[in-house]
Every structure is written in structure tokens, then in C-alpha cells.
C-alpha positions as CSV (number, residue, x, y, z in Angstrom):
1,X,-10.1,-14.4,47.6
2,X,-12.5,-14.3,44.7
3,X,-14.6,-17.1,46.3
4,X,-14.7,-15.2,49.6
5,X,-16.0,-12.1,47.9
6,X,-18.6,-14.1,46.1
7,X,-19.9,-15.6,49.4
8,X,-20.0,-12.1,50.9
9,X,-22.0,-10.8,47.9
10,X,-24.4,-13.7,48.3
11,X,-25.1,-12.8,52.0
12,X,-25.9,-9.3,51.0
13,X,-28.6,-10.2,48.6
14,X,-32.2,-9.2,49.5
15,X,-34.4,-11.8,51.2
16,X,-37.1,-13.4,49.0
17,X,-36.5,-12.6,45.4
18,X,-33.5,-12.3,43.1
19,X,-31.0,-9.7,42.0
20,X,-27.9,-9.4,40.0
21,X,-24.8,-11.0,41.5
22,X,-21.5,-9.2,41.8
23,X,-18.3,-10.8,40.7
24,X,-17.1,-12.2,37.4
25,X,-19.5,-12.5,34.5
26,X,-20.4,-16.0,33.2
27,X,-19.2,-16.7,29.7
28,X,-20.2,-19.2,27.0
29,X,-18.0,-20.4,24.1
30,X,-20.7,-20.6,21.4
31,X,-20.7,-21.4,17.7
32,X,-20.5,-17.7,17.0
33,X,-17.9,-16.6,19.6
34,X,-17.7,-15.8,23.3
35,X,-21.0,-14.7,24.9
36,X,-20.7,-12.7,28.1
37,X,-23.8,-12.9,30.4
38,X,-24.7,-12.0,34.0
39,X,-25.6,-14.0,37.1
40,X,-28.6,-13.7,39.4
41,X,-29.0,-15.1,42.9
42,X,-32.4,-16.4,43.7
43,X,-33.5,-16.6,47.3
44,X,-36.9,-18.2,48.1
45,X,-37.1,-16.5,51.5
46,X,-38.7,-17.8,54.7
47,X,-41.4,-19.9,53.1
48,X,-39.2,-21.4,50.3
49,X,-35.7,-21.8,51.8
50,X,-33.9,-22.3,48.5
51,X,-30.9,-20.3,47.3
52,X,-29.5,-20.8,43.8
53,X,-27.7,-18.9,41.0
54,X,-28.9,-18.5,37.5
55,X,-26.9,-17.3,34.5
56,X,-28.6,-15.1,32.0
57,X,-27.5,-14.3,28.4
58,X,-29.6,-11.5,27.2
59,X,-30.8,-10.2,23.8
60,X,-28.7,-12.5,21.6
61,X,-29.6,-11.8,17.9
62,X,-30.9,-14.8,16.0
63,X,-31.7,-13.0,12.8
64,X,-30.6,-10.0,10.8
65,X,-32.4,-6.7,11.5
66,X,-35.6,-6.9,9.4
67,X,-35.2,-3.4,7.9
68,X,-35.3,-1.9,4.5
69,X,-35.8,-4.7,1.9
70,X,-36.1,-7.2,4.7
71,X,-39.1,-5.5,6.2
72,X,-42.2,-7.8,6.0
73,X,-40.1,-10.6,4.7
74,X,-39.1,-14.0,6.2
75,X,-36.2,-13.6,8.7
76,X,-32.6,-14.0,7.5
77,X,-30.3,-15.9,9.8
78,X,-27.8,-13.7,11.7
79,X,-24.4,-13.5,10.0
80,X,-21.8,-13.1,12.8
81,X,-18.7,-11.1,12.4
82,X,-15.9,-10.7,14.9
83,X,-16.5,-7.6,17.0
84,X,-15.1,-6.6,20.4
85,X,-12.4,-9.2,20.2
86,X,-15.0,-11.9,19.3
87,X,-17.1,-11.3,22.4
88,X,-20.8,-10.6,22.5
89,X,-22.1,-8.5,25.4
90,X,-25.3,-10.3,26.5
91,X,-25.7,-8.4,29.8
92,X,-28.3,-5.9,28.8
93,X,-31.9,-6.1,27.5
94,X,-32.1,-4.5,24.1
95,X,-35.1,-3.0,22.3
96,X,-38.5,-4.5,21.8
97,X,-40.2,-4.9,18.5
98,X,-42.4,-2.0,17.3
99,X,-45.8,-1.8,19.0
100,X,-48.3,0.8,20.1
101,X,-48.6,1.9,23.7
102,X,-51.3,0.5,25.8
103,X,-52.6,1.0,29.3
104,X,-52.8,-2.7,30.0
105,X,-49.0,-3.5,30.0
106,X,-45.8,-1.9,31.0
107,X,-44.7,-0.5,27.7
108,X,-41.1,-1.2,26.7
109,X,-38.9,1.9,26.9
110,X,-37.3,1.4,23.5
111,X,-38.7,-0.1,20.3
112,X,-37.0,-0.7,17.0
113,X,-37.1,-3.1,14.1
114,X,-33.7,-4.4,15.1
115,X,-35.5,-6.6,17.7
116,X,-35.1,-10.3,16.7
117,X,-33.3,-11.3,19.9
118,X,-33.6,-14.1,22.4
119,X,-32.6,-14.6,26.0
120,X,-31.1,-17.8,27.4
121,X,-31.2,-18.5,31.1
122,X,-29.3,-21.5,32.5
123,X,-29.3,-23.0,36.0
124,X,-26.0,-22.9,37.9
125,X,-25.8,-25.9,40.3
126,X,-24.1,-23.8,43.0
127,X,-24.6,-20.6,44.8
128,X,-20.9,-19.7,44.2
129,X,-21.0,-17.4,41.2
130,X,-17.3,-17.6,40.6
131,X,-17.4,-21.3,39.7
132,X,-19.6,-20.5,36.7
133,X,-20.8,-24.1,36.3
134,X,-23.0,-25.0,33.3
135,X,-25.6,-27.7,33.1
136,X,-25.1,-30.7,30.9
137,X,-27.9,-31.9,28.5
138,X,-30.5,-29.9,30.4
139,X,-34.1,-29.8,29.2
140,X,-35.0,-26.6,27.3
141,X,-38.2,-24.6,27.5
142,X,-38.7,-22.0,24.8
143,X,-41.3,-19.3,25.6
144,X,-43.5,-17.3,23.2
145,X,-45.1,-14.2,24.6
146,X,-48.7,-13.2,24.1
147,X,-50.2,-9.9,23.1
148,X,-52.8,-10.7,20.4
149,X,-50.2,-10.7,17.6
150,X,-50.1,-6.9,17.9
151,X,-47.9,-6.3,21.0
152,X,-45.6,-7.8,23.6
153,X,-42.0,-8.6,24.1
154,X,-39.9,-11.5,25.5
155,X,-36.5,-10.0,26.2
156,X,-37.4,-7.8,29.2
157,X,-36.9,-7.8,33.0
158,X,-40.7,-8.2,33.4
159,X,-40.7,-11.7,32.0
160,X,-37.5,-12.8,33.6
161,X,-37.6,-16.6,34.1
162,X,-35.0,-16.7,37.0
163,X,-37.4,-18.5,39.4
164,X,-38.5,-21.2,37.0
165,X,-34.9,-21.9,36.1
166,X,-33.7,-21.9,39.7
167,X,-36.6,-24.1,41.0
168,X,-37.0,-26.4,38.0
169,X,-33.3,-26.9,36.8
170,X,-34.2,-26.2,33.2
171,X,-32.9,-23.9,30.6
172,X,-35.4,-21.2,29.5
173,X,-35.2,-19.4,26.2
174,X,-37.5,-16.4,25.7
175,X,-37.8,-14.9,22.2
176,X,-38.9,-11.7,20.5
177,X,-40.8,-11.9,17.2
178,X,-42.4,-9.3,14.9
179,X,-46.0,-8.5,15.6
180,X,-48.8,-6.3,14.1
181,X,-48.1,-4.9,10.6
182,X,-44.4,-5.7,10.8
183,X,-45.0,-9.4,11.5
184,X,-48.1,-10.1,9.5
185,X,-48.4,-7.8,6.6
186,X,-49.3,-9.6,3.4
187,X,-50.1,-8.6,-0.1
188,X,-52.2,-11.7,-0.8
189,X,-49.8,-12.9,-3.5
190,X,-46.2,-14.1,-3.8
191,X,-44.7,-10.6,-3.2
192,X,-45.3,-10.7,0.6
193,X,-46.9,-14.0,1.7
194,X,-47.1,-12.9,5.3
195,X,-46.6,-14.7,8.7
196,X,-43.1,-13.2,9.1
197,X,-43.7,-13.2,12.9
198,X,-44.4,-16.9,12.9
199,X,-41.4,-17.5,10.7
200,X,-39.3,-15.5,13.2
201,X,-40.4,-18.1,15.8
202,X,-39.3,-20.9,13.5
203,X,-35.9,-19.3,13.0
204,X,-35.5,-18.9,16.8
205,X,-36.3,-22.6,17.2
206,X,-33.7,-23.5,14.6
207,X,-31.2,-21.3,16.5
208,X,-31.9,-23.3,19.6
209,X,-31.3,-26.6,17.7
210,X,-28.0,-25.3,16.5
211,X,-26.7,-23.5,19.6
212,X,-28.3,-24.7,22.8
213,X,-25.7,-27.4,23.4
214,X,-23.1,-24.6,24.0
215,X,-25.3,-23.4,26.9
216,X,-25.6,-26.9,28.4
217,X,-29.0,-27.7,26.8
218,X,-30.3,-30.8,25.1
219,X,-31.7,-30.0,21.6
220,X,-33.6,-33.3,21.7
221,X,-35.7,-32.1,24.7
222,X,-37.2,-28.8,23.7
223,X,-40.6,-27.8,25.1
224,X,-42.3,-24.9,23.3
225,X,-44.7,-23.0,25.5
226,X,-46.7,-19.9,25.2
227,X,-49.6,-17.9,26.6
228,X,-52.5,-16.3,24.8
229,X,-51.2,-15.4,21.3
230,X,-48.1,-17.4,22.4
231,X,-50.3,-20.4,22.9
232,X,-52.0,-19.8,19.6
233,X,-48.5,-19.6,18.0
234,X,-47.5,-22.9,19.7
235,X,-50.6,-24.5,18.2
236,X,-49.7,-23.3,14.8
237,X,-46.3,-25.0,15.1
238,X,-48.1,-28.3,15.7
239,X,-49.4,-28.2,12.1
240,X,-46.7,-26.2,10.3
241,X,-44.3,-28.2,8.1
242,X,-41.7,-25.5,8.8
243,X,-41.7,-26.5,12.5
244,X,-41.6,-30.2,12.2
245,X,-38.8,-31.8,14.3
246,X,-37.9,-28.6,16.2
247,X,-39.8,-29.4,19.4
248,X,-40.7,-32.5,21.4
249,X,-43.3,-31.1,23.8
250,X,-45.8,-28.2,23.8
251,X,-47.7,-26.3,26.5
252,X,-50.7,-24.2,25.4
253,X,-51.6,-21.6,28.1
254,X,-54.9,-19.8,27.3
255,X,-54.6,-20.0,23.6
256,X,-55.5,-22.3,20.7
257,X,-55.7,-21.5,17.0
258,X,-59.1,-23.2,17.0
259,X,-60.6,-20.4,19.0
260,X,-60.2,-16.7,19.8
261,X,-60.0,-13.8,17.5
262,X,-57.6,-15.5,15.1
263,X,-60.1,-18.2,14.0
264,X,-61.5,-16.6,10.9
265,X,-59.5,-17.6,7.8
266,X,-57.9,-14.8,5.8
267,X,-58.6,-14.7,2.1
268,X,-56.1,-13.5,-0.5
269,X,-58.5,-10.8,-1.6
270,X,-58.9,-9.4,1.9
271,X,-55.1,-9.3,2.4
272,X,-54.5,-7.5,-0.9
273,X,-57.3,-5.1,-0.1
274,X,-55.8,-4.2,3.2
275,X,-52.3,-3.9,1.8
276,X,-53.3,-1.2,-0.7
277,X,-55.5,0.5,1.9
278,X,-52.4,0.8,4.1
279,X,-50.5,2.2,1.2
280,X,-53.1,4.9,0.6
281,X,-53.1,5.9,4.3
282,X,-49.3,6.5,4.3
283,X,-48.9,7.9,0.8
284,X,-47.9,4.9,-1.2
285,X,-50.3,5.1,-4.1
286,X,-48.8,2.4,-6.3
287,X,-51.1,-0.1,-8.1
288,X,-48.8,-3.1,-8.3
289,X,-48.0,-5.1,-5.2
290,X,-44.2,-5.2,-5.8
291,X,-44.0,-1.4,-6.2
292,X,-46.3,-0.9,-3.2
293,X,-44.1,-3.0,-1.0
294,X,-40.9,-1.1,-2.1
295,X,-42.6,2.1,-1.1
296,X,-43.8,0.7,2.3
297,X,-40.3,-0.6,3.0
298,X,-38.8,2.9,2.6
299,X,-41.2,4.6,5.0
300,X,-40.0,5.3,8.6
301,X,-41.3,2.5,10.9
302,X,-42.9,4.9,13.3
303,X,-45.2,6.2,10.5
304,X,-46.3,2.7,9.7
305,X,-46.8,2.0,13.4
306,X,-48.9,5.1,14.0
307,X,-51.2,4.5,11.0
308,X,-51.6,0.8,10.4
309,X,-54.7,0.5,12.7
310,X,-56.6,2.8,10.4
311,X,-56.6,0.1,7.7
312,X,-59.8,-1.5,8.8
313,X,-61.7,1.9,8.7
314,X,-60.3,2.4,5.2
315,X,-61.6,-0.9,4.0
316,X,-64.9,-0.6,5.8
317,X,-64.5,-3.9,7.7
318,X,-65.8,-4.6,11.2
319,X,-63.8,-2.7,13.8
320,X,-63.0,-5.9,15.8
321,X,-61.1,-7.2,12.7
322,X,-57.3,-7.6,13.1
323,X,-56.0,-6.0,9.9
324,X,-52.8,-8.1,9.8
325,X,-53.3,-11.5,11.4
326,X,-51.7,-14.9,10.6
327,X,-52.9,-16.4,7.3
328,X,-52.7,-19.5,5.2
329,X,-49.6,-18.5,3.3
330,X,-48.8,-21.8,1.7
331,X,-45.5,-22.0,3.5
332,X,-45.8,-21.8,7.2
333,X,-49.5,-22.8,7.0
334,X,-50.6,-24.8,4.0
335,X,-54.3,-24.6,4.7
336,X,-56.8,-23.2,7.2
337,X,-56.2,-24.2,10.9
338,X,-59.4,-26.2,11.1
339,X,-58.7,-28.3,8.0
340,X,-55.1,-28.9,9.1
341,X,-56.3,-30.3,12.4
342,X,-59.0,-32.4,10.8
343,X,-56.3,-34.4,9.0
344,X,-54.4,-36.2,11.9
345,X,-51.3,-36.7,9.7
346,X,-50.7,-32.9,9.9
347,X,-50.3,-32.9,13.7
348,X,-46.8,-33.2,15.1
349,X,-46.1,-36.2,17.3
350,X,-45.5,-34.5,20.6
351,X,-46.8,-34.5,24.2
352,X,-49.0,-31.6,25.2
353,X,-50.2,-29.7,28.2
354,X,-53.3,-27.6,27.4
355,X,-55.4,-25.4,29.7
356,X,-57.0,-22.1,30.6
357,X,-58.3,-20.2,33.6
358,X,-61.8,-20.1,35.1
359,X,-62.4,-16.3,34.5
360,X,-60.7,-15.6,31.2
361,X,-63.6,-13.5,29.9
362,X,-63.3,-10.8,32.5
363,X,-60.1,-9.4,31.0
364,X,-61.3,-9.9,27.4
365,X,-64.3,-7.7,27.6
366,X,-62.6,-5.2,30.0
367,X,-60.1,-4.5,27.3
368,X,-62.9,-3.1,25.2
369,X,-64.2,-1.1,28.2
370,X,-61.1,0.0,30.1
371,X,-63.0,1.7,32.9
372,X,-64.2,-1.7,34.0
373,X,-60.6,-2.5,35.2
374,X,-60.8,0.3,37.8
375,X,-64.4,-0.5,39.0
376,X,-66.4,-3.7,38.9
377,X,-69.3,-3.1,36.4
378,X,-73.0,-4.0,36.4
379,X,-73.9,-5.2,32.9
380,X,-77.6,-4.8,32.0
381,X,-79.4,-6.4,29.1
382,X,-78.5,-3.6,26.6
383,X,-74.8,-3.7,27.4
384,X,-74.8,-7.5,27.5
385,X,-76.1,-7.7,23.9
386,X,-73.9,-4.9,22.6
387,X,-70.7,-6.2,24.1
388,X,-71.3,-9.8,23.0
389,X,-72.5,-8.9,19.5
390,X,-69.3,-7.0,19.0
391,X,-66.9,-9.5,20.5
392,X,-68.4,-12.6,19.0
393,X,-68.6,-11.3,15.4
394,X,-65.5,-13.2,14.1
395,X,-66.3,-16.5,15.8
396,X,-70.1,-16.4,15.5
397,X,-70.9,-14.3,12.4
398,X,-74.6,-14.8,12.1
399,X,-77.4,-13.3,14.3
400,X,-79.4,-16.3,15.3
401,X,-76.4,-18.3,16.4
402,X,-75.2,-15.3,18.5
403,X,-78.7,-14.8,20.0
404,X,-79.1,-18.5,21.0
405,X,-75.5,-18.6,22.5
406,X,-76.2,-15.5,24.5
407,X,-79.4,-17.0,26.0
408,X,-77.8,-20.2,27.4
409,X,-75.5,-18.1,29.7
410,X,-78.5,-16.3,31.3
411,X,-80.7,-17.4,34.2
412,X,-84.4,-17.2,34.2
413,X,-84.2,-14.2,36.6
414,X,-81.8,-12.4,34.3
415,X,-84.0,-12.9,31.3
416,X,-87.0,-11.6,33.1
417,X,-85.2,-8.5,34.6
418,X,-83.5,-6.3,32.0
419,X,-81.6,-4.4,34.7
420,X,-80.1,-7.5,36.4
421,X,-76.3,-7.9,36.3
422,X,-75.1,-10.1,33.4
423,X,-71.3,-9.7,33.9
424,X,-70.8,-13.4,34.8
425,X,-72.6,-14.4,31.7
426,X,-70.1,-12.4,29.6
427,X,-67.2,-13.8,31.5
428,X,-68.2,-17.4,31.1
429,X,-69.5,-17.1,27.5
430,X,-66.3,-15.5,26.2
431,X,-64.2,-17.8,28.4
432,X,-65.9,-20.9,26.9
433,X,-66.0,-19.6,23.3
434,X,-62.4,-18.3,23.2
435,X,-60.6,-20.7,25.5
436,X,-62.2,-23.7,27.3
437,X,-64.1,-25.2,24.3
438,X,-61.3,-24.6,21.8
439,X,-58.8,-26.2,24.2
440,X,-61.0,-29.3,24.5
441,X,-61.4,-29.5,20.8
442,X,-57.6,-29.2,20.3
443,X,-57.1,-31.9,23.0
444,X,-59.5,-34.3,21.2
445,X,-57.7,-33.8,17.9
446,X,-54.4,-34.5,19.4
447,X,-55.3,-37.7,21.3
448,X,-57.0,-39.0,18.2
449,X,-53.5,-39.1,16.7
450,X,-52.1,-40.8,19.7
451,X,-50.4,-37.8,21.4
452,X,-50.3,-37.7,25.2
453,X,-52.3,-34.7,26.4
454,X,-52.6,-33.3,30.0
455,X,-55.4,-30.8,30.4
456,X,-55.8,-28.3,33.2
457,X,-58.3,-25.7,34.4
458,X,-56.9,-22.9,36.7
459,X,-59.3,-21.8,39.4
460,X,-57.0,-20.3,42.0
461,X,-57.7,-16.5,42.5
462,X,-54.3,-14.8,43.4
463,X,-53.9,-12.5,46.3
464,X,-52.5,-9.9,44.1
465,X,-53.6,-9.4,40.5
466,X,-51.2,-9.0,37.5
467,X,-53.9,-6.6,36.2
468,X,-54.2,-4.5,39.3
469,X,-58.0,-5.2,39.5
470,X,-59.9,-6.5,42.5
471,X,-62.7,-8.4,40.8
472,X,-61.2,-10.2,37.8
473,X,-60.9,-13.6,39.6
474,X,-58.8,-16.3,38.1
475,X,-58.4,-14.5,34.8
476,X,-56.3,-14.3,31.7
477,X,-52.5,-14.4,32.2
478,X,-52.7,-14.7,36.0
479,X,-51.1,-18.2,35.7
480,X,-47.9,-16.6,34.3
481,X,-47.3,-15.1,37.8
482,X,-46.9,-18.6,39.2
483,X,-45.2,-20.3,36.2
484,X,-42.6,-17.5,36.1
485,X,-42.6,-16.8,39.8
486,X,-43.3,-13.2,39.0
487,X,-44.0,-12.3,42.7
488,X,-40.3,-12.8,43.3
489,X,-39.5,-10.1,40.7
490,X,-39.0,-6.7,42.2
491,X,-39.8,-5.1,38.9
492,X,-43.3,-6.3,39.1
493,X,-44.4,-3.9,41.8
494,X,-48.1,-5.0,41.8
495,X,-47.0,-8.5,42.7
496,X,-43.6,-8.4,44.5
497,X,-43.7,-10.1,47.9
498,X,-47.5,-10.0,48.1
499,X,-48.3,-13.7,48.0
500,X,-49.2,-15.9,50.9
501,X,-47.2,-18.8,52.2
502,X,-49.7,-21.2,50.5
503,X,-49.3,-19.3,47.2
504,X,-45.6,-19.5,47.4
505,X,-45.9,-23.3,47.8
506,X,-48.4,-23.3,44.9
507,X,-45.8,-21.5,42.7
508,X,-43.2,-24.2,43.5
509,X,-45.7,-27.0,42.8
510,X,-46.8,-25.4,39.5
511,X,-43.2,-24.9,38.4
512,X,-42.5,-28.5,39.3
513,X,-45.4,-29.7,37.1
514,X,-44.3,-27.5,34.2
515,X,-40.7,-28.5,34.4
516,X,-41.4,-32.2,34.9
517,X,-43.3,-32.0,31.7
518,X,-40.2,-30.5,30.0
519,X,-38.0,-33.2,31.4
520,X,-40.2,-36.3,30.9
521,X,-43.1,-35.3,28.6
522,X,-45.3,-35.9,31.6
523,X,-46.1,-33.5,34.5
524,X,-45.9,-36.5,36.9
525,X,-42.6,-37.7,38.5
526,X,-41.7,-40.2,41.2
527,X,-39.2,-37.6,42.5
528,X,-41.9,-35.3,44.0
529,X,-44.9,-35.7,46.2
530,X,-47.5,-33.9,44.0
531,X,-50.9,-35.3,43.3
532,X,-51.0,-37.4,40.1
533,X,-52.1,-35.5,37.0
534,X,-54.3,-37.8,34.8
535,X,-54.1,-38.0,31.1
536,X,-56.8,-36.4,28.9
537,X,-58.6,-39.2,27.1
538,X,-61.8,-39.6,25.2
539,X,-64.5,-39.9,26.5
540,X,-63.3,-39.3,30.1
541,X,-61.7,-35.9,29.4
542,X,-59.9,-35.8,32.7
543,X,-58.1,-32.6,33.8
544,X,-56.2,-31.1,36.7
545,X,-57.8,-28.3,38.6
546,X,-55.1,-26.0,39.6
547,X,-55.7,-24.4,43.0
548,X,-54.2,-24.8,46.5
549,X,-54.4,-28.5,47.2
550,X,-55.2,-29.3,43.6
551,X,-58.0,-31.6,42.4
552,X,-58.9,-33.8,39.5
553,X,-62.0,-33.3,37.3
554,X,-63.6,-34.6,34.2
555,X,-65.8,-33.4,31.4
556,X,-65.3,-29.6,31.8
557,X,-68.4,-27.6,30.7
558,X,-69.7,-30.4,28.6
559,X,-73.1,-28.8,27.7
560,X,-71.5,-25.4,26.7
561,X,-68.7,-27.0,24.7
562,X,-71.0,-29.5,22.9
563,X,-73.1,-26.5,21.9
564,X,-70.1,-24.2,20.9
565,X,-68.0,-26.9,19.2
566,X,-70.9,-28.8,17.5
567,X,-74.2,-26.9,17.3
568,X,-73.2,-23.3,16.8
569,X,-71.2,-24.0,13.6
570,X,-74.2,-25.8,12.1
571,X,-76.5,-22.9,12.9
572,X,-74.0,-20.5,11.3
573,X,-73.8,-22.7,8.2
574,X,-77.5,-22.9,7.8
575,X,-77.9,-19.1,8.3
576,X,-75.2,-18.4,5.7
577,X,-76.7,-20.8,3.3
578,X,-80.1,-19.2,3.7
579,X,-78.6,-15.7,3.2
580,X,-76.9,-16.9,0.0
581,X,-80.2,-18.2,-1.3
582,X,-81.9,-14.9,-0.6
583,X,-79.0,-13.1,-2.3
584,X,-79.5,-15.3,-5.4
585,X,-83.2,-14.6,-5.5
586,X,-82.6,-10.8,-5.2
587,X,-80.1,-10.9,-8.1
588,X,-82.6,-12.8,-10.3
589,X,-85.4,-10.4,-9.4
590,X,-83.2,-7.5,-10.6
591,X,-82.7,-9.0,-14.1
């Protein structure tokens, strides 16, 4: 009778999409007790006639709540006690980590420091929910969300991986980790070394190693993938001694630690300066770091959250500076990112997929000017210079280097006409500076150590934008819609059921490439009919262009990346050396 009811429930599911299934809840006998989850039924609809069930185990804590004396500190593994008869209710999404509200994303309804949870989604090889079958030794994909290390959440309906699990037959784990001041506060000394958010990620990966077999996963086939700050995080794990041996493959989507706003190394002096500045802002006037930290740990988290962004104004630093970014703490990171990559022995022996989108820069500069999201702008010479001088300050800190870089993205007509539109110049400059060229640099470092690398460049412009804009093109994070099948998610109203037949097929193909890589360390497989994806090698630098029909290319943006990766750092170094010489002359004149 139960099987009959399950079949009836299946037939009542909405066409094209997925929803919770009725009937018995799936359960897992884990190392820490019985985990009770929920089932989802995925229906690909008319253009993707696939029906499968997926089991989800939501918001499982992997670490103790980082509150009180644990605030700012490395995570402590969860200590399980028998509650509710030894059962853990993993059927609901719990709170996100503390973060400020923003107009760019759907803000989580509840935030709290008790947020170090992860979701586990497993394929069920049947549509009959009551059978509750579990995979055996399935490949595992662990996803790290983006958000610039200041916001974002993994355990939410909005990032549900039901489609990728159903179509790719892989297990997907999505994690929360601490961001902003809670994840990256540091005193610049041994009291709080920092990088708590990255150490959260390490603990989540250790949890996977210790527990994923109970869910049917293979701990020897773990692919770590992330987008934006999640991609930067994934790159950090390539060179962190704390992460060694925890993953076998990585996918970097629009994020490498060799580019973007996290590139500038943090000094111990700047960290300590900001720590005491934060203390002054919230009423902690202590002069010793251990006493300062004790005071900050006793303050309500909402007060810290509301005030931490004022730190940079208090210290007088550039407003584009992130007050609490990842740093070289001597534990998770033993040196600067650049120096770690320059020594090949620091790079983990893993296969990698690395790529970005063609119009990354449109979202980047629109975040500084939010009105641009609603209406496509015209950027004249004055705005062009102002926007780029502000947004390049961390990567290109000297004026001559910035000026020459700005020029090579302009045409003769734009240079001669100050009123002409320079929007595309900003888009491509920021896209190359923050994404394309750092990705190429990362790929070269990895292949130099013998790692297999598969590069991609995403050019498909989706019918419906994740950002709700009409002019962004193939921009930042739009690839997540396809990798996660977000247009099947009814909670994503701006995307749900708005893709064409060809885009639905593109979603299936992209998921196939991504999950092939998780299974084999290679996006290619003899089991499908997709075009071959070439390896990235030097000097060929082959890549896959991701669009409907796909294509292969080589040497992406070679002139721009040779200039950004090779020439610009030399100009910056010469300018800084010259400035230092002038400073020395001035000091001598004053004697």
C-alpha cells in the first residue's frame, strides 16, 4: 500500500522542476546517530524527460557554535550527544551565518553565529521514494559559496543542488562558513591569527572524510568546487598544508586567489591596527590584544555586525579595502599566495577545472553603482577614470600602471571623444584583471607541477538573468544557474521555467561535464556524446568555450594577459621604488 501511495504522490508532482516528496522520510545511520532527511522528486519536463528522486539531509552541524570564547577562533569539532532518541532532524534549513543585508541577493531570513552546518544531497536510483535506496561509493562534490568573504550562505533553498544530483548521479555537500569580521578578524599576533572562515572549510572537509561513507559517498573521490570567493577559497586549499589530502579534484569558477580584491597581502601591523579600531568603535578600549578579544567576544553579535564596516574609516584606509580578509596566518597559509604558488612543491597534486565568464566586469562595477543594474549606463571619460581608479587600487596601486592599463581598453574613437561610452572597456578590463588573467596564471602554475587542468570561458548569455538585469551579458555567477539547474527551482522566481529548450539541454551538458570531472578527474567520458574538452597546456593554452553547441579555443586574451600578468607588476615595482627613493631624499632634506 505504501508503494502505491508513493507512486500516486509522484504523479501529482509539478511538471518541470522539483518538490518535496510525500511519504516516509529517508534515514541514514551515521557515525553520530540516525539522521532523518527529506526526499525530492525531480522532473525534467517536456524537454528533459527524466524523473528521479534525491534525498536531502539539511543543516547538519559539523562544528560547535562559535560563540563566546570560540568567537573568531578556529572551529571545534561537533561533540554529539544523544537527543531525541539518538535522531537528528535534518529536514529543515537552519540559520545562515551573520552578514549584512544587501540588495543584490535574497537575504537569509535568520542569521546567527550557530551556523556551522552543511547539507548532504544524495541520488536515489529510483523514483519510488519508499525504497530509500542509497548510492554506493558515489563521487562527492563539496561546494563553497561566494560572497566576497563578507556574505553568502550554502544551506538554503536557493542553492539547492537537486538537479545536479539527479542528473549527474553524484553526492553534493554544501557548507556554511563564517564570513566578514566573524570569519576573518585577526589581531596580527598569536591571540587571534585569523582565517577562521577558511579553517571552517577545512573542518567541513574533514567531516566529509569521516562521515560521507554513511551517506553512500567515496571519501577518495572528493571534488571541491566554488564560485567567486568560493573559487578563491578553493585555490587557497590548493596551497594550504591544512587541506592536504582532503580533496582529489578542484573546480574554480570565477575566482582565483591570484586576482580580485583579495590579492593584496595583509601585514600584521594592518591587522592589529584594524582590530583595535574595531574595539574603539564598539566600546572596547583595551590596549592589550588578549583583553581586547575578551571584550569583543562578550559583545552581542549584532553590534559587531552593524559596526565592523566602519573600521576602514577609523583607520583612514582606502574605502575599497576589505577590513577583515584572509591573511598569511602561519597555519592555514604559511606565506603570501603568490610566493606559495611560485614554489611548485606547495601545490596539491589534483586535477583542476578553471574558468570564468565573458562579461564578469559588468556585475563588478555595477555593485559600486547599484542604479546601473536597473538601467544600462553610458560611461563617459570622467566616470571611466573614476570607477577604474577606485576599483583597481588594490591590484594596481600606482598611477602610471593604472593609466596605461586603462588606455589599452579604449579605441581611438573613445580616446578622441570624452563623451563616448566606455562601459565595455570597464567590463573587459575588470574581467581580465580580476578573472581571466589570474585564471590563466593559476593554470600555468598548476600544469608546471604536472597537474591536469581543463580551462573554460563561458560566453552564453542566458535568457533570464540571475541578477534581473537585461544588459549584463554572460556575467558573474550566471554559470551557477546551469551548474545547479537553478531554473528548475521554483524559489528562484527570476529564473524558474524561463529557459529555452536549447538552454535546458545546455544545462544537462554542463552538469555532465562537471560531474564527469568529479567521477574521473576529466570532463570527458566515453559514456556521453559531448564534444571533447582539451587539456590546458603550455604554450597552447587550450580552453572550452561554453555556449550552445560548444567550441574549443586557445590563447584567450593573450595580449591583455601578458600585459596584466607580466608588464603591470614591473611598472608598479618601478613606481614604488622611485617613490621610495623620493621619500628617502625628502627625509634627508629635512635633517
